[in-house]
C-alpha positions, 0 to 999 in steps of 0.5 A, spaced: 274 776 583 269 781 586 265 776 589 272 774 593 270 782 597 262 782 597 256 778 594 251 782 592 249 788 595 249 789 603 245 793 607 239 797 605 240 802 599 236 808 600 235 811 593 233 819 595 231 824 589 236 826 586 241 822 591 242 815 594 243 814 601 246 807 604 244 805 612 251 804 615 248 797 617 250 790 613 249 786 620 252 787 625 260 787 625 264 791 621 269 787 617 275 791 614 276 791 607 282 787 604 286 792 600 290 787 597 285 784 594 282 791 591 289 792 588 288 786 584 282 787 581 281 786 574 274 790 573 271 797 575 266 799 580 261 805 578 266 807 572 272 807 578 278 802 578 285 800 580 288 806 585 282 810 585 278 803 589 284 802 593 283 809 595 276 808 597 278 801 600 282 806 605 277 811 607 272 805 608 277 802 613 278 808 616 272 809 618 272 802 620 277 803 625 274 808 629 267 805 629 264 810 624 260 804 621 257 804 613 253 811 613 261 814 615 264 810 609 259 813 604 260 820 606 268 819 606 267 816 599 261 821 596 266 827 598 273 823 595 269 823 588 267 829 588 273 833 591 278 829 586 275 823 583 278 818 588 286 819 586 291 822 590 292 829 587 299 830 589 299 837 585 295 844 586 294 850 583 293 854 588 285 853 589 285 846 590 288 842 595 293 835 596 289 828 596 284 824 596 280 829 599 284 835 596 285 838 602 288 845 604 294 847 608 289 848 614 288 840 615 295 838 615 302 837 613 303 835 606 305 828 608 299 827 612 294 829 607 298 825 601 297 819 605 291 817 604 289 813 610 292 820 615 287 824 609 281 820 611 283 820 619 283 828 619 276 828 614 273 823 619 276 827 625 272 833 623 266 829 621 265 827 628 265 834 630 258 836 626 252 835 630 248 829 629 252 828 622 248 821 622 241 824 621 245 828 615 245 825 608 252 824 606 251 830 601 249 835 607 255 832 612 259 833 606 258 839 605 258 842 613 265 839 613 268 842 606 264 848 606 263 846 598 256 846 595 252 840 595 251 839 588 257 835 586 257 831 592 249 829 590 251 826 583 257 823 587 253 819 592 250 814 587 258 811 585 260 812 592 254 807 594 256 803 589 263 802 591 262 802 599 256 797 597 260 792 592 267 792 596 264 791 604 265 784 606 259 779 607 263 774 610 263 774 618 258 779 618 253 775 622 250 777 629 251 773 635 246 773 640 242 768 644 237 764 642 234 763 649 228 768 651 230 768 659 237 770 657 235 775 652 230 778 657 236 779 663 240 782 658 235 787 657 233 788 664 241 789 665 242 795 660 235 798 663 237 798 670 244 802 667 240 806 664 242 805 656 234 801 655 228 805 656 222 801 655 215 805 656 212 802 663 208 796 660 213 794 656 219 794 661 214 790 665 213 785 660 221 783 659 222 783 667 217 778 667 221 774 662 227 775 665 224 772 672 222 766 669 215 767 669 209 766 664 204 771 665 197 769 659 197 775 653 204 778 655 209 774 652 214 776 647 217 772 641 224 771 641 226 774 635 222 781 637 228 780 645 234 779 639 232 785 636 232 789 641 238 786 644 242 788 638 239 795 637 242 795 644 249 793 643 249 797 637 246 804 639 248 808 646 241 809 647 235 805 646 228 806 647 222 802 645 214 804 647 210 798 645 211 790 645 205 786 647 198 789 646 194 784 648 198 784 655 195 791 656 188 790 652 190 795 647 187 792 641 183 798 637 183 794 631 179 789 633 184 783 633 188 786 626 194 791 629 201 788 629 202 788 636 196 783 638 196 778 632 199 771 633 198 772 640 202 778 640 209 780 642 211 779 635 212 787 634 217 792 637 216 800 636 223 804 638 222 810 639 228 813 640 236 812 639 242 815 642 236 820 645 234 822 639 227 821 638 225 817 631 221 820 625 222 812 621 226 816 616 231 819 619 239 816 619 238 813 626 232 809 624 235 808 617 241 805 621 237 801 625 234 797 619 240 797 614 243 792 621 236 787 621 235 787 613 240 782 612 238 777 618 231 778 618 227 773 615 223 774 609 216 777 610 218 781 616 216 788 617 217 795 618 213 801 618 213 808 616 214 807 609 209 814 608 214 817 612 220 816 609 216 817 602 215 824 604 222 825 605 224 822 598 227 815 602 226 809 597 228 803 601 233 797 597 230 792 602 233 785 602 228 782 606 223 786 610 217 789 607 214 795 608 208 799 611 205 806 613 205 809 620 206 814 624 212 817 623 214 818 631 218 811 631 220 804 628 215 799 628 219 792 626 214 786 626 215 778 625 207 777 625 207 775 617 213 770 618 215 763 622 222 765 620 228 765 625 234 771 625 240 769 621 244 770 628 250 766 631 
């Protein structure tokens, strides 16, 4: 029965020291969980079953409806596990609250708090008020919202992640993006001119040449690199890239071994900013982008900054990407070792 809901673990599972985090990406489009299917399950996930899983599915669907993604789903389910074990708490002894989040009277009426969907709406409204919540671990975000200590939330992260990853639908997760280089470049130019996509001087010129239909020696960009940049601009409010084809700029300090120049160049891209926040290779926005791309890139695609994530205790459970070390001021995405295409519609 579980197969009807999810096949395997989707997205990127991230293991931290004493914690587990999942990025918000499992492909490009978020699909709601079928609550009726969850209610009919005859098995447990991470020790939770029946109404507990139904409540988790409802929490996930509210996050999806608000456009918050899987990272927010993890925060919500983590909090509900720590607060009530995913049960809709109907009685209070004065020290605990009502509903799946054990919300006190300051959150809303008893009727609102006892409706799991409305309780989740109240919860996510507060989450969205936490500055840069996407860059926090779920335990840290939950602590800021509730004011409770982080220990219980840290313990709840692993089962929450397993529940969310198992209940996440895998059908309909394809990314719809063109396979035509000029069309992709034209979309990026439109985003540049609209102020939502920033490419530093050299990569901007490389993109504009392709948009104009021009073929400039040593300045081409692989169609997969263009697709990844387009997908990022559709998923984030602002995107910045700093390097693409370094053959074009005669920047080959590695004597032909650097990813940006191998195989004719243009098979790599460095993202330095998402949503106006500089990337470190281990921050929440970086993890969200990795989670979006990992299910759809071909095997042997690569991402950098493994050392940056190691320093923060973040270990990625990846489907397709392999990792390598790099400086901690961007995210490097690389297709130089594979001829495979992205899985896109």
